[in-house]
C-alpha positions, 0 to 999 in steps of 0.5 A: 499499499505504501508503494502504490501511494508513493509514501506514508500517508498522514493517517499512517504517520499519526498512527505511528506517532500516537502508538509510540507516544502511548507506549512511552506513556505506559513505560513511564506510568508503570515506573511511577506506579511501581515506586508507589507500591508498599513493596517498593517502599518497605522491601525493595529498598532494603535488598542487597544491590545484586538482588535489586538488579535481578528484580529490576531486570525482571520488572524491565522485561515485563514493562518492555513487553507491555509497552510493545503490546500497548504499541501494537494495540494503539497502532491498530486502534488509531489506524482503524479510526483514521481508516473510518474517517478516510472512508466517510 
């Protein structure tokens, strides 16, 4: 479809930028949410350094997977919205 039109359309660019912004928002929100939990305030701060590294690596893995899923869901939803507007 891109080759037929000669480049990216405004709807494609907007859905890519919107999905990227949404994925970054999920990434930042999950960090803010995690630092406000009782686990972080009571337990995590008392762990030794190597244990903090492993806990944070697993947290980052979960957050990155969540951000990628959010990116694709938002990409589909924003693209569907623009597709319905273009067909009107």
